[in-house]
C-alpha positions as CSV (number, residue, x, y, z in Angstrom):
1,M,60.8,103.1,55.6
2,K,61.4,103.8,59.3
3,T,61.5,107.5,60.1
4,A,62.6,109.2,63.3
5,V,60.9,112.5,63.9
6,I,62.5,114.8,66.4
7,E,60.1,117.6,67.6
8,I,59.7,120.4,70.1
9,N,56.4,120.1,71.8
10,P,55.9,121.8,75.1
11,D,52.4,120.2,75.3
12,W,53.3,116.8,76.7
13,K,49.6,115.7,76.6
14,A,49.4,116.3,72.9
15,A,52.7,114.5,72.3
16,L,51.4,111.5,74.3
17,K,48.1,111.5,72.3
18,A,50.0,111.6,69.0
19,G,52.2,108.8,70.2
20,A,49.2,106.7,71.1
21,K,47.6,107.4,67.7
22,G,50.8,106.3,65.9
23,M,50.9,103.1,67.9
24,R,47.2,102.3,67.0
25,Q,47.9,102.9,63.4
26,A,51.0,100.7,63.6
27,A,48.9,98.0,65.2
28,K,46.3,98.1,62.4
29,S,48.9,98.1,59.6
30,G,51.2,95.6,61.3
31,R,54.2,97.8,60.9
32,V,55.7,100.9,62.5
33,Q,56.8,103.6,60.1
34,Q,57.4,106.6,62.3
35,F,58.9,107.1,65.7
36,T,58.5,110.5,67.4
37,F,61.0,111.9,69.9
38,S,59.4,114.9,71.6
39,Y,61.3,117.5,73.6
40,A,59.5,120.1,75.8
41,S,61.8,123.0,74.8
42,P,64.5,124.0,72.4
43,E,67.0,124.0,75.3
44,L,66.2,120.4,76.1
45,L,66.4,119.3,72.5
46,F,69.8,121.0,72.0
47,S,71.2,119.7,75.3
48,E,70.3,116.1,74.2
49,I,71.2,116.4,70.5
50,S,74.2,118.7,70.3
51,P,76.0,119.5,67.0
52,K,78.5,116.8,67.7
53,R,75.7,114.2,68.4
54,W,74.0,115.3,65.2
55,G,77.3,114.5,63.4
56,V,77.2,111.1,65.0
57,L,73.6,110.6,63.6
58,E,74.7,111.8,60.2
59,A,77.6,109.4,60.1
60,M,75.5,106.4,61.3
61,N,72.5,107.0,59.1
62,G,72.5,104.4,56.4
63,A,76.0,103.2,57.4
64,G,74.9,99.9,58.9
65,E,76.6,98.3,61.9
66,M,79.7,100.1,63.0
67,S,82.2,99.8,65.9
68,L,82.8,102.8,68.2
69,R,86.4,103.0,67.1
70,E,85.4,103.0,63.4
71,L,82.8,105.8,64.1
72,A,85.4,107.9,65.9
73,R,87.8,107.4,63.0
74,R,85.2,108.5,60.4
75,L,84.3,111.5,62.5
76,E,88.0,112.3,63.2
77,R,87.3,112.6,66.9
78,D,88.7,110.9,70.0
79,V,87.0,107.6,71.0
80,K,86.2,108.8,74.6
81,S,84.1,111.8,73.4
82,V,82.4,109.7,70.7
83,H,81.6,107.1,73.3
84,R,79.9,109.7,75.5
85,D,77.8,111.0,72.6
86,V,76.9,107.5,71.4
87,H,75.7,106.5,74.8
88,A,73.5,109.6,75.1
89,L,72.0,108.7,71.7
90,L,71.5,105.1,72.7
91,A,69.6,106.4,75.8
92,T,67.3,108.4,73.6
93,G,66.7,105.5,71.2
94,L,68.1,107.2,68.2
95,L,70.9,104.6,68.0
96,E,70.8,101.0,69.0
97,K,73.4,98.4,69.9
98,T,73.5,95.1,68.0
99,E,74.0,91.7,69.6
100,S,77.6,91.8,68.4
101,G,78.1,95.1,70.4
102,K,78.3,97.3,67.4
103,I,76.2,100.5,66.9
104,V,73.5,101.0,64.3
105,C,71.0,103.7,63.4
106,P,67.7,101.8,63.1
107,F,66.1,104.6,61.0
108,D,66.1,105.2,57.2
109,K,65.4,108.9,57.8
110,V,65.8,111.3,60.7
111,R,63.6,114.4,60.5
112,V,63.7,117.4,62.8
113,D,60.3,119.2,62.9
114,F,59.7,122.4,64.8
115,T,58.2,125.8,64.1
116,L,59.2,129.2,65.5
117,E,56.1,131.5,65.7
118,Q,55.7,135.1,66.5
119,A,54.3,135.6,70.0
120,A,50.7,136.7,70.2
């Protein structure tokens, strides 16, 4: 199962180390199971993955290959705005384009992982 983990991690060094550790584990096992997408702040995360873009991810998750027009129809949104959101998600790696030009979510599961703690 391929899992995308979206996290808020202001410590870029720790995120880089965790990513390297995951790559080493994948190299040993011969398969990659988890991909981590780290954002330095909640503002950055929510600017990249807005509620509308989250809706795109929800619609694409497990749906297989889909055309942009079909996705817009399922979301009941105009093609132009869906196109903009899809291209933003393609840039992050949360969606991919197939050889036939259709869109696909390459993950079986997408998890958002962050904690809000009381300031010390």
